KOLMI-465957 format. One line per 4 residues: number of its first residue (from 1); their letters; for each residue x, y, z of N, C-alpha, C. Coordinates in Angstrom, 1 decimal. Each point is the difference from the previous one (the first is absolute). Example, Ala and Ser with C-alpha at 12.3 -4.5 7.8 and 13.67 -1.06 7.14 Angstrom:
<kezas>
1	AS	13.2/-5.7/7.8/-0.9/1.2/0.0/0.9/1.2/0.0; -0.4/1.1/-0.7/0.9/1.1/0.0/-0.8/1.1/0.8 .
</kezas>
This chain:
<kezas>
1	MTYI	-112.8/89.4/13.8/0.2/1.6/-0.5/1.5/-0.2/-0.2; 0.6/0.5/-1.0/1.0/0.3/-0.4/0.7/1.6/0.7; 0.9/-0.1/0.3/0.8/1.3/0.3/0.9/0.1/-0.8; 0.5/1.3/-0.7/0.7/0.2/-1.2/0.9/1.2/0.8 .
5	EING	1.6/-0.1/-0.1/0.7/1.3/-0.1/0.8/0.1/-1.1; 0.3/1.2/-0.2/1.0/0.4/-1.5/1.2/0.7/0.7; 1.3/-0.4/-0.2/0.9/0.7/0.5/0.3/0.2/1.7; -0.9/-0.8/0.6/0.2/-0.2/1.5/-1.1/1.1/0.5 .
9	APAT	-1.1/0.6/-0.9/-1.0/0.6/0.5/-1.5/-0.5/-0.6; -1.0/0.3/1.1/-1.1/-0.5/-0.7/-0.7/0.4/-1.4; -0.3/-1.1/-0.6/-0.3/0.3/-1.6/-1.1/1.2/-0.1; 0.4/0.8/-0.6/-1.0/1.1/-0.6/-0.7/-0.1/-1.6 .
13	AEAL	-1.2/0.4/-0.1/-0.5/0.0/-1.5/1.1/0.5/-0.9; 0.6/0.9/0.4/1.1/0.4/-1.2/1.2/-0.9/-0.1; 0.6/-0.3/1.1/1.1/-1.0/0.1/-0.4/-1.4/-0.6; -1.6/-0.5/0.0/-0.3/-1.2/-0.7/0.0/0.2/-1.5 .
17	HLPA	0.2/1.1/-0.7/-0.3/0.1/-1.4/1.0/-0.9/-0.6; 1.4/0.1/0.8/1.0/-0.7/-0.9/-0.2/-1.5/0.2; -0.4/-0.7/1.0/-0.4/-1.7/-0.3/-1.2/-0.2/-0.7; -0.9/1.0/-0.2/-1.2/-0.1/-0.5/-0.1/0.1/-1.4 .
21	LTSY	1.3/0.8/-0.7/0.1/0.3/-1.3/1.3/-0.6/-0.9; 0.6/-0.8/1.0/1.3/-0.6/-0.7/-0.1/-1.5/0.5; 0.6/-0.9/-1.2/0.1/-1.5/0.4/1.5/-0.4/-0.1; 1.0/1.0/-0.1/1.4/-0.2/-0.1/0.6/0.2/1.2 .
25	GHFT	0.0/-1.3/0.7/0.6/-0.1/1.2/0.2/-1.3/0.8; 0.4/-0.2/1.2/-0.2/-1.4/0.5/-0.1/-0.2/1.4; -0.2/-1.0/0.4/-0.4/0.1/1.5/0.6/-1.5/0.8; 0.0/-0.1/1.2/0.1/-1.4/0.7/-1.2/0.1/1.0 .
29	AMQV	-0.4/-1.3/0.2/-1.1/-0.3/0.8/0.5/-0.9/1.4; -0.2/0.4/1.3/0.6/-0.6/1.0/-1.4/-0.3/1.1; 0.1/-1.3/0.7/-0.6/-0.2/1.1/0.6/0.4/1.4; -0.6/0.9/0.9/0.8/0.9/1.1/-0.8/-0.8/1.4 .
33	RDAR	1.2/-0.4/0.6/-0.8/-0.8/1.3/1.1/0.8/1.0; -0.7/0.6/0.9/0.7/0.6/1.5/1.3/0.8/-0.8; -0.4/0.9/-1.0/0.8/1.3/-0.5/1.3/-0.7/-0.7; -0.1/-1.5/-0.5/1.0/-0.7/-0.5/-0.8/-0.7/-1.1 .
37	VRGL	1.0/0.0/-0.8/0.0/-1.0/-1.3/1.3/-1.0/-0.3; -0.6/-1.2/-0.9/0.9/-0.7/-0.3/0.9/0.2/-1.3; 1.1/-0.1/-0.2/0.9/0.4/-1.1/0.0/1.5/-0.2; 0.0/0.6/1.0/0.1/1.9/-0.3/1.1/0.0/-1.0 .
41	ALHL	1.1/-0.5/0.1/1.2/0.3/-0.9/-0.4/-0.2/-1.3; -0.8/-1.2/-0.4/-0.4/-0.4/-1.2/-1.0/1.3/-0.6; -1.1/0.4/0.7/-0.8/1.2/-0.4/1.0/1.1/-0.1; 0.6/0.4/0.6/0.8/1.2/-0.1/0.9/-0.3/-1.2 .
45	GRLD	0.8/-1.1/-0.2/0.7/-0.4/-1.5/-1.0/0.4/-1.0; -1.3/-0.9/-0.1/-0.6/0.2/-1.2/-0.2/1.4/-0.3; -0.5/0.8/1.2/-0.4/1.4/-0.3/1.2/0.8/-0.8; 1.4/-0.1/0.6/0.8/0.5/-0.4/0.6/-0.3/-1.6 .
49	ASTR	-0.4/-1.1/-0.3/0.8/-0.8/-1.2/-1.1/0.2/-1.0; -1.3/0.1/0.2/-0.7/0.3/-1.1/-0.4/1.7/-0.3; 0.5/0.8/1.3/0.1/1.4/-0.2/1.1/0.3/-1.0; 1.2/-0.8/0.4/1.0/0.2/-0.8/-0.2/-0.3/-1.5 .
53	ELFG	-0.8/-1.0/-0.3/-0.4/-0.5/-1.4/-0.8/1.0/-0.9; -1.2/0.3/0.8/-1.1/0.7/-0.4/0.5/1.7/0.1; 0.8/0.5/0.9/0.4/1.4/-0.1/1.3/0.4/0.2; 1.0/-0.9/-0.3/1.4/0.0/0.1/0.4/0.8/1.1 .
57	RSLD	-0.6/-0.2/1.2/0.4/0.4/1.3/-0.4/-0.7/1.0; 0.9/0.2/1.2/-0.1/-0.8/1.2/-0.9/0.3/0.9; -0.5/-0.9/1.0/-1.1/0.4/0.9/0.4/-0.2/1.3; 0.3/0.8/0.8/0.2/-0.4/1.5/-0.8/-0.8/0.9 .
61	GERI	0.6/-0.9/0.4/-0.6/-1.1/0.8/-0.5/0.6/1.2; 0.5/1.0/0.6/-0.3/0.6/1.5/-1.2/0.8/-0.4; 0.1/0.7/-1.0/-1.5/0.7/-0.2/-1.2/-0.8/-0.2; 0.6/-1.1/-0.4/-1.6/-0.7/-0.4/-0.3/-0.7/1.5 .
65	REDI	0.9/-0.2/0.9/-0.3/-0.6/1.1/-0.8/1.1/1.1; 0.6/1.4/-0.2/-0.4/1.1/0.6/-1.5/0.2/-0.4; -0.4/-0.2/-1.4/-1.2/0.2/-0.3/-1.1/-1.1/0.5; 0.7/-1.1/-0.2/-1.0/-1.2/0.5/-0.3/0.1/1.2 .
69	RHAL	1.0/0.5/1.0/-0.2/0.3/1.3/-1.0/1.0/0.6; 0.2/1.1/-0.7/-0.8/1.0/0.0/-1.5/-0.4/-0.2; -0.1/-0.5/-1.1/-1.5/-0.4/-0.5/-0.7/-1.0/1.1; 0.7/-1.1/0.2/-0.5/-0.7/1.3/-0.3/0.6/1.2 .
73	GAAD	0.9/0.8/0.2/-0.4/0.9/1.4/-1.4/0.8/-0.3; 0.0/0.8/-1.0/-1.1/1.0/-0.2/-1.4/-0.9/-0.1; 0.2/-1.3/-0.7/-1.3/-0.9/-0.2/-0.1/-0.8/1.5; 0.7/0.4/1.0/0.1/-1.1/1.2/-0.2/-1.5/-0.1 .
77	ARDA	0.9/-0.1/-1.0/0.1/-2.0/-0.3/1.5/-0.2/0.2; -0.1/-1.1/0.8/1.2/-0.7/-0.1/0.1/-1.4/-0.9; -1.3/-0.7/-0.1/-0.4/-1.0/-0.9/-0.3/0.6/-1.4; 0.2/-0.2/-1.1/-0.6/0.7/-1.1/0.5/-0.7/-1.3 .
81	SVRV	-0.8/0.2/-1.1/0.7/-0.3/-1.4/0.3/1.5/-0.6; 1.4/-0.1/-0.1/0.6/1.5/-0.4/0.5/-0.3/-1.7; -0.2/1.0/-0.7/0.3/0.2/-1.3/1.0/1.4/-0.2; 1.3/-0.2/-0.6/0.6/1.4/-0.2/0.2/0.0/-1.5 .
85	YVYW	-0.8/1.1/-0.7/0.3/0.2/-1.3/1.0/1.1/-0.4; 0.5/-0.2/-1.2/1.4/1.2/-0.3/-0.6/0.4/-1.3; 0.2/1.5/-0.1/-0.2/0.9/-1.1/1.1/0.9/-0.2; 0.5/0.5/-0.9/0.8/0.8/-0.4/-0.1/1.1/-0.9 .
89	PDGD	-0.8/0.9/0.3/-0.3/0.8/-1.4/1.1/0.8/-0.5; -0.1/0.2/-1.5/1.1/0.7/-0.2/0.2/1.4/0.3; 1.4/0.3/0.7/0.3/1.3/0.3/0.4/0.1/1.4; -1.0/-0.7/0.9/0.2/-0.6/1.6/1.5/-0.4/0.3 .
93	ERAT	0.0/0.6/1.1/1.5/-0.3/0.8/0.0/-1.4/0.5; -1.0/-0.3/0.5/-0.4/-1.5/0.5/-1.2/-0.4/-0.1; 0.2/-1.4/0.0/-1.1/-0.9/0.0/-1.3/0.3/0.6; -1.2/-0.2/-0.3/-1.3/0.4/0.9/-0.4/-1.6/0.3 .
97	LMVT	-0.1/-0.4/1.3/0.0/-1.0/0.6/-1.8/-0.1/0.4; -0.7/-0.8/0.0/-1.2/-0.1/0.4/0.0/-1.3/0.9; -0.6/0.3/1.1/-0.2/-1.6/1.1/-1.4/0.1/0.2; -0.8/-1.1/-0.1/-1.3/-0.2/0.2/0.1/-1.2/1.2 .
101	VRPP	-1.1/0.3/0.8/0.0/-1.0/1.2/-1.3/-0.4/0.0; -0.1/-1.3/0.1/-1.5/-0.9/0.2/0.2/-1.0/0.9; -1.5/-0.6/0.3/0.4/-0.9/1.2/0.7/-1.2/-0.6; 0.4/-0.9/0.8/1.0/-1.1/-0.1/-0.7/-0.7/-0.8 .
105	QKMA	0.5/-1.1/-1.0/-0.6/-1.0/-0.9/0.9/-1.2/0.3; -0.7/-1.2/-0.2/0.8/-1.2/0.1/-0.4/-0.7/-1.1; 0.6/-0.7/-1.0/-0.8/-0.9/-0.8/-0.7/-1.2/0.3; -1.2/-0.1/-0.6/-0.9/-1.0/0.6/0.7/-1.5/-0.3 .
109	EHPK	0.1/-0.9/1.0/0.9/-1.0/-0.1/-1.0/-1.5/-1.1; -1.0/0.5/-0.3/-1.0/-1.1/-0.7/0.7/-0.3/-1.1; 0.3/-1.2/-0.7/0.5/-0.3/-0.9/-0.4/0.8/-1.5; 0.9/0.4/-0.7/-0.2/1.0/-1.2/-0.4/-0.6/-1.4 .
113	RLMS	-0.8/0.4/-0.6/-0.3/-0.3/-1.4/0.5/0.7/-1.0; 0.9/-0.1/-1.0/0.8/1.1/-0.9/-0.8/-0.6/-1.2; 0.2/1.1/-1.0/-0.6/0.0/-1.3/1.3/0.7/-1.0; 0.5/-0.8/-0.8/1.3/0.4/-0.9/-0.7/1.0/-1.1 .
117	VPYV	0.8/0.8/-0.1/-0.2/1.2/-1.0/1.0/0.2/-0.7; 0.0/0.7/-1.5/1.2/0.4/-1.0/0.1/1.2/0.4; 0.7/0.3/0.9/0.8/1.5/0.3/1.1/0.0/1.0; 1.0/0.9/-0.6/1.3/0.3/1.0/0.0/1.3/0.3 .
121	RDMP	0.2/0.2/1.0/0.3/1.7/0.4/1.1/0.7/-0.7; -0.2/1.3/-0.4/1.2/0.7/-0.6/0.9/0.2/1.3; 1.3/0.0/-0.7/1.1/0.4/1.5/-0.5/-1.0/1.2; -0.2/-1.3/-0.2/-0.2/-0.8/1.3/0.6/0.1/1.3 .
125	HIKH	1.5/0.3/-0.3/0.7/0.1/1.3/-0.2/1.3/0.7; -0.8/1.0/-0.3/-0.5/0.9/0.6/-1.4/0.0/0.6; -0.3/0.2/1.2/-1.4/0.5/0.5/-0.7/1.3/-0.5; -0.2/0.3/-1.2/-0.3/0.9/-0.5/-1.5/0.3/-0.1 .
129	LGGF	-0.4/1.6/-0.2/-1.6/0.1/0.0/-0.8/-0.5/-1.0; 0.7/-0.6/-0.9/-0.8/-0.3/-1.2/-1.0/-1.4/0.0; -0.8/-0.1/1.2/-0.7/-1.2/-0.2/-1.0/-0.1/-0.4; -0.5/0.3/-1.4/-1.4/-0.2/-0.5/-0.1/-1.4/-0.4 .
133	GQNH	1.3/-0.5/-0.6/0.0/-1.4/-0.3/-0.4/-1.1/0.8; 0.7/0.2/1.3/-0.2/-1.0/0.9/-1.2/0.2/0.7; -0.5/1.0/0.2/-1.5/0.3/0.6/-0.9/-0.5/-1.1; 0.1/0.1/-1.2/-1.0/-0.5/-1.0/-0.1/-1.4/0.1 .
137	YLTL	1.2/-0.7/0.0/-0.1/-1.5/0.1/-0.3/-0.6/1.2; 0.3/0.9/1.1/-0.6/-0.4/1.4/-1.3/-0.2/0.0; -0.5/1.2/-0.5/-1.7/0.1/-0.3/-0.6/-1.4/-0.5; 0.8/-0.1/-1.2/-0.7/-1.0/-0.6/0.0/-1.2/0.6 .
141	ADRA	1.2/-0.3/0.5/0.0/-1.4/1.0/-0.7/-0.1/0.9; -0.4/1.2/0.7/-1.0/0.0/1.3/-1.5/-0.3/-0.6; -0.1/0.7/-1.2/-1.6/-0.3/-0.5/0.1/-1.5/-0.5; 1.0/-0.7/-0.5/0.1/-1.4/-0.2/-0.2/-0.8/1.2 .
145	GFDE	-0.1/0.4/1.1/0.1/-0.6/1.2/1.7/-0.4/0.8; 0.9/0.4/-0.8/1.3/-0.1/0.8/0.5/1.0/1.1; 0.9/-0.1/0.5/0.7/0.8/1.1/1.1/1.0/-0.8; 0.6/-0.5/-0.9/1.1/0.8/-0.4/0.3/-0.3/-1.6 .
149	ALLT	0.4/0.8/-0.5/0.7/0.0/-1.5/1.5/-0.7/-0.2; 0.3/-0.8/-0.8/1.1/-0.5/-0.1/0.8/0.5/-1.3; 1.1/0.8/0.1/0.1/0.7/-1.1/0.9/-0.9/-0.7; -0.1/-0.2/-1.5/1.0/-1.0/-0.9/0.4/1.0/-1.2 .
153	TPDG	0.7/-0.5/-0.4/0.7/0.7/-1.3/-0.7/-0.7/-1.5; -0.1/0.4/-1.1/-0.8/-0.6/-1.0/0.2/-1.3/-0.2; 1.2/-0.3/0.2/0.4/-1.9/-0.4/-0.1/-0.5/1.3; -0.8/0.5/1.3/-0.4/-0.6/0.9/1.2/-0.4/1.4 .
157	LVTE	0.9/0.8/0.1/0.7/0.5/1.1/-0.6/0.3/1.0; 0.1/-0.5/1.0/-0.4/0.6/1.2/0.9/0.7/0.6; -0.6/1.5/0.5/0.8/1.0/0.6/-0.2/0.4/1.6; -1.2/0.5/0.2/-0.3/0.2/1.2/-1.4/0.1/-0.3 .
161	GAIT	-0.7/0.2/1.5/-1.3/0.6/0.2/-0.4/1.3/-0.1; -1.2/0.3/-0.3/-0.4/1.4/-0.3/0.3/0.9/1.2; -0.1/-0.3/1.2/0.5/0.6/1.1/0.8/-1.0/0.9; 0.7/-1.0/-0.5/0.7/-0.9/1.0/1.2/-0.5/-0.7 .
165	NIAF	0.9/-0.7/0.6/1.1/-0.9/-0.7/-0.6/-1.5/0.3; 0.4/-0.8/-0.7/-0.4/-1.4/-0.2/1.4/-1.2/0.2; -0.4/-0.8/0.7/0.9/-1.0/0.3/-0.4/-1.4/-0.2; 0.8/-0.8/-0.4/-0.3/-1.4/-0.4/0.8/-0.9/0.9 .
169	WDGG	-0.9/-1.1/0.6/0.9/-1.1/0.7/0.1/-1.3/-1.0; 1.3/-0.4/-0.2/0.1/-1.2/-0.6/0.4/-1.2/0.7; -0.5/-0.3/1.3/0.4/-0.6/0.9/1.5/-0.3/0.5; 0.7/1.1/-0.1/1.5/0.5/0.6/0.3/0.9/0.2 .
173	SVVW	-0.6/1.2/-1.0/0.5/1.3/-0.3/-1.4/0.7/-0.4; 0.3/1.4/0.8/-0.9/1.1/-0.5/0.5/0.4/-1.2; -0.9/0.1/-1.0/0.6/0.5/-1.2/-0.9/1.3/-0.5; 0.9/1.2/0.1/-0.4/1.3/-0.3/0.2/0.2/-1.6 .
177	PDAP	-1.1/0.3/-0.7/0.3/0.1/-1.3/1.1/0.9/-0.6; 0.8/-0.4/-1.0/0.8/0.8/-0.7/-0.4/0.7/-1.1; -0.3/1.1/0.4/-1.0/0.9/-1.0/0.2/1.3/0.4; -0.6/1.0/-1.0/-0.1/1.4/0.5/-1.1/0.2/0.8 .
181	ALPG	0.5/0.7/1.4/-1.1/-0.2/0.9/0.5/1.3/1.3; -0.9/0.2/0.3/0.3/0.9/1.3/0.6/-0.8/1.4; 1.3/0.4/0.4/0.4/-1.0/1.1/-0.5/0.8/1.5; -1.5/-0.8/0.4/-0.4/0.5/1.1/0.5/-0.1/1.2 .
185	MTMA	-0.4/0.7/1.1/0.9/0.2/1.1/0.0/-1.3/0.7; -1.4/-0.7/0.2/0.2/-1.2/0.5/0.4/-1.3/-0.5; -0.1/0.2/-1.6/0.7/-1.0/-0.7/1.7/0.3/0.2; 0.3/1.0/0.2/1.4/0.2/0.2/0.8/-0.6/1.4 .
189	LLEP	-1.1/0.1/0.8/0.1/-0.2/1.6/0.1/-1.5/0.0; -0.6/-0.7/-0.6/-0.1/-1.4/0.0/0.7/-0.7/-0.9; 0.5/0.5/-1.1/0.8/-1.0/-0.9/1.4/-0.2/0.8; 0.7/0.7/0.5/1.3/-0.6/0.7/-0.2/-1.0/1.0 .
193	RLPS	-1.4/0.1/0.5/-0.3/-0.6/1.3/-0.7/-1.4/-0.2; -0.1/-0.3/-1.4/-0.5/-1.1/-0.3/0.8/-0.8/-1.2; -0.2/-1.5/0.2/0.8/-0.5/-1.2/-0.6/0.4/-1.5; 0.4/1.3/-0.6/-0.3/0.4/-0.9/0.9/-0.1/-1.2 .
197	VRRR	-0.8/0.1/-1.3/0.6/-0.1/-1.1/-0.9/1.0/-1.4; 0.8/0.4/-0.5/-0.9/0.9/-1.4/0.1/-1.1/-1.0; -1.1/0.1/-0.7/-0.3/-0.9/-1.3/-0.9/0.5/-0.8; 0.0/-0.3/-1.2/-1.0/0.3/-1.2/-1.4/-0.8/0.5 .
201	VTLT	-1.1/0.6/0.3/-1.1/-0.7/0.1/-1.1/0.3/-1.0; -0.4/-1.0/-0.8/-1.1/0.5/-1.0/-1.5/-0.7/0.4; -0.9/0.4/-0.7/-1.3/-0.7/0.4/-0.1/-1.1/-0.3; 1.2/-0.6/-1.0/-0.3/-1.6/-0.1/0.6/-0.9/1.1 .
205	DLPS	0.9/0.8/0.7/0.7/-0.6/1.0/-0.8/-0.1/1.4; -1.2/0.9/0.3/-0.6/0.1/1.1/-0.7/-1.6/0.5; -0.3/-0.9/-0.7/-0.6/-1.1/0.3/1.7/-1.1/1.0; 1.0/0.9/-0.4/1.0/-1.0/0.6/0.3/0.3/1.6 .
209	YEAV	-0.7/1.2/0.4/0.5/0.6/1.3/-1.2/-0.8/1.1; 0.8/-0.1/1.3/-0.8/-0.9/0.9/-0.7/1.2/0.8; 0.7/1.3/0.0/-0.9/1.2/0.9/0.3/1.4/-0.7; -0.7/1.0/0.4/0.1/1.0/-0.2/-0.3/0.9/0.8 .
213	FITN	0.8/1.6/0.2/-0.5/0.7/1.0/0.1/1.4/-0.5; -0.5/1.0/0.2/0.3/1.3/-0.3/0.7/1.1/1.1; 0.1/0.6/-0.2/1.0/1.5/1.2/-0.5/1.4/-0.7; -0.4/0.6/1.3/0.2/1.7/-0.6/0.0/0.5/1.3 .
217	SQGI	0.1/1.6/0.5/0.1/0.6/1.0/-0.9/-0.4/1.0; -1.1/-0.7/-0.5/-1.1/-0.5/1.3/0.3/-1.2/0.4; 1.0/-0.6/-0.6/0.0/-1.5/0.6/0.3/-0.9/-1.0; -0.4/-1.3/0.5/0.1/-1.2/-0.7/-1.2/-0.9/-0.4 .
221	APVC	-0.1/-0.7/-0.9/-1.3/-0.8/-0.1/0.2/-1.3/-0.9; -0.6/-1.2/0.2/0.3/-0.9/-0.9/-0.8/0.2/-1.3; 0.4/-0.7/-1.2/-1.1/-0.1/-0.9/-0.5/-1.4/-0.3; -1.3/0.2/-0.1/-0.6/-1.4/-0.2/-0.4/-0.3/-1.6 .
225	RIDE	0.1/1.2/-1.1/-0.5/-0.5/-1.3/0.6/1.4/-0.9; 0.7/-0.6/-1.0/0.2/1.0/-1.1/-0.7/-0.4/-1.3; -1.1/0.7/-0.4/-0.4/-0.3/-1.2/-1.1/-1.2/0.2; 0.6/-1.4/-0.4/-0.7/-1.1/0.1/0.9/-1.0/0.6 .
229	VEYA	1.3/0.1/0.6/1.0/-0.4/0.5/-0.5/0.1/1.8; -0.3/-1.2/0.7/-0.3/0.2/1.1/1.5/-0.5/1.1; 0.0/0.6/0.9/1.2/-0.5/1.2/-0.6/0.0/1.4; 0.6/-1.2/0.5/-0.3/0.0/1.5/0.6/0.8/0.7 .
233	VDAE	-0.1/0.7/1.3/0.3/0.7/0.7/1.4/-0.7/0.6; 1.3/0.3/0.3/0.8/-0.9/0.6/0.2/1.2/1.3; -0.6/-1.0/0.9/-0.1/0.7/1.3/1.5/0.0/0.5; 0.8/-1.0/0.0/1.6/0.1/0.5/0.7/0.9/-0.7 .
237	LMKT	-0.3/0.1/-1.4/0.5/1.3/-0.8/0.0/1.2/0.5; -1.4/0.3/0.3/-0.6/1.3/0.5/0.5/0.5/1.3; 0.1/-1.1/1.1/0.4/0.1/0.9/1.4/0.5/0.2; 0.8/-0.7/-1.1/1.8/0.5/0.1/0.2/1.3/-0.5 .
241	VTAA	-1.0/0.4/-1.2/0.0/1.5/-0.5/-0.6/0.8/1.0; -0.9/-0.3/0.6/-0.6/1.2/1.0/1.1/0.1/1.1; 0.6/-1.4/0.7/1.1/0.3/1.0/1.1/0.9/-0.7; 0.5/-0.4/-1.2/1.1/1.2/-0.5/-0.2/1.4/0.0 .
245	YDAV	-1.6/0.0/-0.2/0.0/1.8/-0.3/-0.3/0.3/1.3; -1.0/-0.7/1.2/0.0/0.4/1.4/1.5/0.4/0.4; 1.0/-0.7/-0.2/1.4/0.2/0.4/0.7/1.2/-0.4; -0.5/0.6/-0.8/0.4/1.5/-0.7/0.1/1.0/1.1 .
249	EWDL	1.0/0.5/0.3/0.2/1.4/1.0/-1.3/1.1/-0.5; -0.5/0.4/1.0/-0.8/1.5/-0.5/1.2/0.8/0.5; -0.4/1.1/-1.2/1.4/1.1/0.2/-0.7/1.3/0.5; 0.4/0.5/1.0/-0.6/1.5/0.5/0.0/1.0/-1.0 .
253	I	-0.9/0.6/-0.4/0.0/0.9/-1.2/0.4/1.5/0.7 .
</kezas>
């Protein structure tokens, strides 16, 4: 079951008209445990920066925290998957915040299979609501027997997964694609904690890497195949990446 609040109150049919009828907005997704979240400042910064870019105004971080706390309390949940959506209808004095609370989720840790697709999101640096293309290619990948779609430019530049960031291991460094993509929270937390570099990665480069993994708000998982290129799971690499992520402090909301 999903519990929904809008502007700190239980969602009503009337209040749900806005998210039901508009696709202009943005959001962030987080895993909450014991009323805490990793990278809270990054989530608040993402919401404020995207609000400034889309609506030309700032968004108060304390208001966001209050609304999340209220929704968690009303749902009687200390462990949850939480999303915060931001809308700002013309003429309104302040943003409309919608908080959804669902049961906690964790990425299945089995090795993933990715299918490359020729698609790049509009304004990829914003976690916006225009997700039709991502969902379409993710559905096609699923139908073809893959776990995730790998988004690429028309000339084969690797950008990101449909709902993940991707990283490549060259034997000495974790390579994050230098390409237009959403800087996910898990990626943002891991990048400074690992021997990371940014580099252009193309489909023709895939066989040169020793291992691959993906990240999103639900966690981390190794990749065993991209298209026809297969990868062995590097247990030591995954142990290092997991340890780096586990060492990140949980911030009280």
